N, C-alpha and C positions, 0 to 999 in steps of 0.2 A: 461924844455922841456918835451913835451908829447910823450910817447911811445904808440903805438897802443895796441889793445887788444892782449894779449899774446897768444902764441901757446897752452897754457894749459887752456885757457878760457873755461868754466866759473869758474874755480877753483881759488879762491883768493890767495892761497899760491904759485902761479906760480913763483913769483920772487925768491923764495928760492927752486925751484924744483931742483932735483939732476941733475948732468951733464949727458947728453945723452951718451950712450955707443956707441962711434963712431966706434968700431970694428964690430958692427952689420951692415949688409947691410940696406940701406934705403928701406922701411920706418921703419923697426923694430928698428933701433937705435933711431929714433925720438920718437916712441911710447914707448920705454923703460922708458922714463921719463915723460910720460903723455903729450907730446907735439903733437898736432894734425894738424899742418900745417894750422893755421888760419891766415896766413900772408896776405899781400896786393897783389892782382894779377890784379885787375881791374885798368883801367886808372884813374888818379886823375882829379879833377876839380880845376880851379882857378877863383875867382870872387872877386868883391869889395862889401862889405856890405853897409848898409844904412848910416853908420858913416864914410865911405870913407876908411876903412881899408881893405887891401887885405887879402883874406882868401884862404886856400888850404884845400881840403877835398877829402876823398876817402872811398870807401866801402871795408871792409875786408871780407874774407871768413867766418869770425865769424858771419856775418850778421849785423855788427855794422858800421855805417857811422860816421866818425870822422872829424870834422872841426877844423883847427888851424889858428891862426893869423900868417901870413908869417913874420912879423917883429920880433916876439918873439918866434915863434914856440910853444907857449902855447896853450893848448886846449881851444877852444871857446865853443864847445858843442859836444855831441854825441847822436846819435839816434840808438836804437837797433830795427831793422826792420825785420830781417829774422833769420831762424834757423842756428846754426853753424853746419858745416860738412866739410869733406875733400874736396869734389868737389862742394861746394855750393857757391852761391853769387859771381859768376865770371864775371857778366855783368858790363861793364863800365857804369857810370852814365852820365847824361847830365845836363847842367845848362843854364838858361837864366835869364832875368831880373825878372821873376816871381817866380822862384823856382829852386830847385835841384830835378831831376827826377831819381828815384831809382827803379829798378826791382829786386826782390829778389827771391831766390829759394822758391818754394811753391806757386808762382803765383801772388803775390801782386805787384802792381805798385803804388809808392808813389810820392807825391810832398811834398818837405820839404821847410820850410821857410829858406831863405838864412842866416838870422841873428841869428835864435834861434834853428833851427833844428826841430821845431815842425811840426807835420804832417798837411799839408794844405788840402790834400784829399788822399784817397786811393781807388784804383780800384782792386777788388779781381779777382782771377782766370783768369789772363791774360797769363798764361803759367806755366809750371812746373819748369824745370831747366832753368838757364839763363847763356848763354855763349857768346851771342852777345851783343854788346853795344847798348845803347839807343842813339837817336839823337833828337834834338828839333830845330824846325825852324818855324817861322811865327805862333806861338801859337799852334803848333802841335807836340806831342811827338810820335816818331816812335820807334817801337820795332819789333824784329823778334822772333816769338814764336818758340823756338827750337824744341819742341815736334811735331809740325805740319807743320813747314816750312811756316808759315803764316806771312806776313807783316801786322802789326797792327798799327793803328793810333788812338791817343787819344787827346781830347781837353786839352791843357795845363792849362787852367783856372779852370777846374773842374774834369777832368779825364774821361769824358764821351767818350765811344768808338765811333769813327767816321767811321772807316771801317776796314775790315780784308780781305786781299787778299792772298789766298793760292798759292804759286808759282807752285804747281803741276798743276794748271789750265793752266799755260803758257808752261810747258814742258812735261806734262804727266808723270813725274817722281816724286817720293817722294824725298825730300831733301837728305835722307840718300843714295839713289841710284845714285844721280848725282855725277859724277866723277868716278864711278865704271864702266868704259866702257870695253867692251870685245874686 
């Protein structure tokens, strides 16, 4: 069975890391043993590969997308796409018949091959931090740029930007100000 990227990634000795000091308040207890909370937080994907096998995949906060076969839970492939950090790579990914779409901290948007995890295309500088999930429909990948509050659309076939619509145009308010009513 495959376990995801460990909390002490990228240190390979993580399996033998010391027990965390649970007497210390979080997050100090976790950090006392070099565990950095790189768990899974984004929503997973479920799809069928070209051989007819059902697959399950998810992006970890470590920036690693891992795909496993659902019948054995053995790892099929992994793709390292983004930098690891405590609050990184939180965006849920999307999948359709043409690929798996992943937006990572640092601003890159990727399309991965569903069978191998190889990068089919990458579009740089699509936003900085990622907290909102992606959606894909009718050959278009939709993303919300968290830094600017802009709805973005990209061609699922090649990653070309199709449009960007700042929500501030509709409301006159910046995304961070919405919901802070007096």
